[in-house]
C-alpha positions in Angstrom: 114.2 84.6 105.0 113.8 87.5 107.5 111.7 88.2 110.6 108.2 87.0 111.0 105.8 89.9 110.7 102.0 89.8 110.1 100.9 91.7 107.0 98.4 93.6 109.1 101.4 94.9 111.2 103.1 96.1 108.0 99.9 97.7 106.9 99.8 99.9 110.0 103.4 101.0 109.5 102.8 101.7 105.8 99.9 103.9 106.7 102.2 105.9 109.1 104.6 106.5 106.1 101.7 107.4 103.9 100.4 110.0 106.4 103.6 112.1 105.7 103.6 111.5 101.9 99.9 112.2 101.0 97.9 114.6 103.0 94.7 113.5 101.2 94.9 110.0 102.7 92.1 109.4 105.3 91.6 106.2 107.3 88.3 104.8 108.3 87.8 101.8 110.6 84.9 99.9 112.0 85.8 99.8 115.7 88.7 97.4 115.2 91.7 99.8 114.8 93.9 98.0 117.4 93.4 94.7 115.5 93.6 96.1 112.0 96.6 98.3 113.1 95.0 101.5 111.7 95.5 102.7 115.3 99.1 103.4 114.1 97.8 106.0 111.7 95.4 107.5 114.3 98.4 108.0 116.6 100.1 110.3 114.0 97.2 111.8 112.1 94.1 111.7 114.4 92.4 114.5 112.4 92.4 112.2 109.3 91.1 109.1 111.2 87.5 108.2 111.6 86.1 105.4 113.7 82.8 104.6 112.1 81.8 102.2 114.8 80.4 98.7 114.0 78.7 99.9 110.8 80.7 98.5 107.9 78.1 99.1 105.2 77.8 102.8 106.2 81.6 103.0 106.4 81.9 102.1 102.7 79.3 104.7 101.7 81.1 107.4 103.7 84.4 106.4 102.1 82.8 106.6 98.6 81.6 110.1 99.5 85.0 111.2 100.8 86.7 110.0 97.6 84.5 112.3 95.5 86.0 115.2 97.4 89.6 114.4 96.5 90.3 112.3 99.6 92.0 108.9 99.3 90.1 106.7 101.8 91.7 103.6 103.3 88.9 101.6 104.8 89.6 98.7 107.2 87.8 96.0 109.1 88.1 92.2 109.1 87.9 90.5 105.7 84.6 88.8 106.6 82.9 92.1 107.3 84.5 94.0 104.4 84.0 91.6 101.6 81.0 89.9 103.2 78.8 92.3 105.1 79.6 95.3 103.0 79.6 93.6 99.6 76.6 95.5 98.2 78.1 98.9 99.2 81.5 98.0 97.7 79.8 96.9 94.5 77.2 99.7 94.1 78.7 102.7 95.9 82.5 102.2 95.2 83.0 100.0 92.1 80.0 100.9 90.0 81.0 104.6 90.0 84.6 103.5 89.9 85.6 105.6 92.9 89.1 105.9 94.5 88.6 103.8 97.7 91.1 101.4 99.1 89.5 98.5 101.1 92.3 97.0 103.2 90.8 94.0 105.0 92.7 92.1 107.7 92.2 88.8 109.4 91.6 86.9 106.1 91.7 83.2 105.6 92.0 80.2 107.9 94.9 81.6 109.9 92.6 83.9 111.9 92.6 80.7 113.9 90.6 80.4 117.0 87.9 82.9 115.8 86.6 80.0 113.8 84.4 79.6 110.6 82.3 82.8 111.1 85.4 85.0 110.9 87.6 82.9 108.5 86.9 84.6 105.2 87.9 82.0 102.6 85.7 83.6 99.9 86.8 87.2 99.9 89.1 87.0 96.8 86.4 85.3 94.8 83.8 88.0 95.8 86.0 91.0 95.2 87.5 89.8 91.9 84.0 89.2 90.5 83.2 93.0 90.8 84.0 95.1 87.7 86.6 97.9 88.2 88.0 96.2 91.4 91.7 95.6 91.7 92.6 92.7 94.1 95.9 92.4 95.8 97.1 89.7 98.2 100.7 90.5 99.6 103.0 87.6 100.6 104.9 89.4 103.4 105.6 92.6 105.2 107.9 94.1 102.5 105.3 93.4 99.8 102.5 94.8 101.9 104.2 98.1 102.5 105.0 98.4 98.8 101.4 97.6 97.8 99.9 100.1 100.3 102.1 102.9 99.0 101.5 101.9 95.4 97.7 101.9 95.6 97.7 105.5 96.9 98.9 106.6 93.5 96.6 104.3 91.6 93.2 105.7 90.7 90.3 103.3 91.3 88.9 100.8 93.8 91.3 98.3 95.4 90.9 95.4 97.7 94.0 94.4 99.7 93.9 91.1 101.7 95.9 91.1 104.9 96.5 88.4 107.6 96.6 88.1 111.3 99.4 85.5 111.5 103.1 86.5 111.5 104.7 85.2 108.3 108.3 85.0 107.1 109.7 87.9 105.2 110.7 86.5 101.8 111.3 89.7 99.8 114.4 91.9 100.1 113.4 95.4 101.2 116.2 97.1 99.3 115.7 95.5 96.0 111.9 94.7 95.9 109.9 96.3 93.2 106.1 96.2 93.4 104.0 96.7 90.3 100.2 96.3 90.3 99.2 93.5 87.9 102.7 92.1 87.5 103.7 88.7 89.0 107.1 88.0 90.3 109.2 84.9 89.3 111.0 84.1 92.6 112.7 80.9 91.4 113.3 79.4 88.0 112.5 75.8 87.0 111.6 73.6 84.0 109.4 70.7 85.2 106.4 72.5 86.9 105.4 76.0 87.9 104.1 76.7 91.4 101.9 79.8 91.4 101.2 81.1 94.9 99.7 84.1 96.6 99.8 85.5 100.1 101.2 83.4 102.9 101.4 80.4 100.6 104.3 81.9 98.7 106.6 81.0 101.5 105.4 77.4 101.4 105.8 77.3 97.6 109.5 78.2 98.1 109.9 75.4 100.6 108.2 73.0 98.3 110.6 73.9 95.5 113.5 72.9 97.8 111.9 69.6 98.7 111.2 68.8 95.0 114.8 69.7 94.0 116.0 66.9 96.4 114.0 64.5 94.2 115.5 65.9 91.0 112.4 68.0 90.1 112.9 71.5 88.9 110.1 73.8 90.0 109.5 77.4 89.0 107.9 79.6 91.7 105.8 82.6 90.8 104.3 85.0 93.3 101.0 86.4 92.1 100.3 89.3 94.4 97.8 90.9 92.1 94.9 88.5 91.6 93.1 91.0 89.4 94.3 92.1 86.9 96.3 88.9 86.7 99.6 88.7 84.9 98.5 86.7 81.8 101.8 87.1 80.0 103.9 85.6 82.8 101.4 82.7 83.4 101.3 81.8 79.7 105.1 81.9 79.4 105.3 79.6 82.5 102.7 77.2 81.1 104.5 77.0 77.7 107.9 76.5 79.3 107.1 74.0 82.1 103.9 72.4 80.9 102.2 72.0 84.3 101.0 74.4 87.0 100.1 74.1 90.7 98.4 77.0 92.4 98.5 77.6 96.2 96.3 79.9 98.2 94.8 80.3 101.7 91.4 80.6 100.1 88.7 78.5 98.6 89.7 76.8 95.4 86.4 78.2 94.0 86.9 81.6 92.5 90.3 82.5 93.9 93.8 82.3 92.5 93.4 78.8 91.2 90.3 79.8 89.3 91.9 83.0 88.0 95.0 81.1 86.7 92.8 78.3 85.1 90.8 80.9 83.3 93.9 82.2 81.6 95.6 78.8 81.0 92.5 77.0 79.5 92.1 79.8 76.9 95.7 80.4 76.0 97.8 77.2 76.5 95.9 74.3 78.0 98.1 72.4 80.4 97.3 70.7 83.8 96.4 73.1 86.6 96.0 71.6 90.0 94.9 73.6 93.0 96.1 73.6 96.6 93.5 75.5 98.6 90.4 75.1 100.8 88.1 72.5 99.2 84.6 74.0 99.3 84.2 73.8 103.1 84.1 76.2 106.1 87.0 76.4 108.5 86.8 75.8 112.2 88.3 77.0 115.4 91.9 76.0 116.0 95.5 77.0 116.1 96.6 78.4 112.6 99.3 75.7 112.1 96.9 72.9 112.9 94.2 74.3 110.6 96.6 74.7 107.7 97.6 71.0 108.2 94.0 69.8 108.5 92.9 71.7 105.3 95.8 70.6 103.3 97.6 74.0 103.0 101.1 72.6 103.4 104.4 72.3 101.7 103.8 68.6 101.4 100.5 69.2 99.6 102.2 71.5 97.1 104.9 68.8 96.5 102.3 66.1 95.9 100.2 68.2 93.6 103.4 69.2 91.7 104.3 65.5 91.1 100.7 64.7 90.0 100.6 67.8 87.6 103.9 66.6 86.0 102.4 63.1 85.6 99.4 64.6 83.7 101.6 66.3 81.1 100.8 65.1 77.6 
C-alpha cells in the first residue's frame, strides 16, 4: 500500500505527460478544470485546452467534431453531467459514428460526499456500457489511472473513464504494473470464493481477503478495471475454480460490474454471484466514509457476502 491519491489527481498528472507524448491530444472541460484537474494540462499546453463553459452537451459535440480532424479529445466534467446530461450526445454524436473521443468523468459514485444525491452518479457505468462501441474503464488507484489514460490515447474509439474525488490507497506497483484494455488482473489467488472488484472497492476487496483468511477461507481477488469489454476468460476460469463469486463496486447493483459479471457467468458456468453495491437507491449528503458505511460498501459487507456465496455452492 502506498500513498493516498485521488484518481482525478492522477488524471491531471497523466494529461501533463500525454501533452508531451501526443501533440494531437486536446482537452475540453465544462468550467470545472480545477476540480477535474484538467487545469494541470491547461498550465502546460494552453493552446490545446478549451473551456467550453457549462455546456456539456455542446462540449461532446465539439469533441466529436475535433476527432474527425485527427485530434484526440479528452473531455471532462463531473460524471453526473457527462454520463447523465450529455448521454444523448455521447450516444449519437460519439458512439454511433464510432469516433475517437475520451470521456474522462470525475466525481463519480457516493464518495463525492457532501455534494449529495444530485451529484452522486451511481448509474454512470450502467449508462455508458449500454451504448454500442463504448469502452468503459474504472481504475482502482493512481497508478492504474495514469496507465489507463496513456493507453486510451493509442486506442481508436470512444472511451469512458470513471474517476473519483476521494483520495484512495495506491495498491499497484508503479514499476511493475501493466495495463491492458479488456484484461482483468488477478491480485490474489484463492480457492473458496472469488471477489471481483472495480475502482475504489478493489482496496476493500484486498482487505476482505485478509479478514477471510483469518477464518480459514481462501479468497481470490480480481481487479476488473475494464467493465466493457469485460474479461470473460478470466471470470469463467475463476468461476470454475472457486465456484462462487462476489462483486464489489461503488455503483448501483443494477447495470454495473455485478450485472456485467452475472451476464458472463450465467451463460458460461452458472455459480452463485452476490453483489456488493448500492441497492437501487439514491445517495445523500455526508462524509464519504459514513456514506460507504451506510450503503454497505465495506470490507465487512464483502466478507459477509463471500461467506453467503460459499454457502450457496452446489
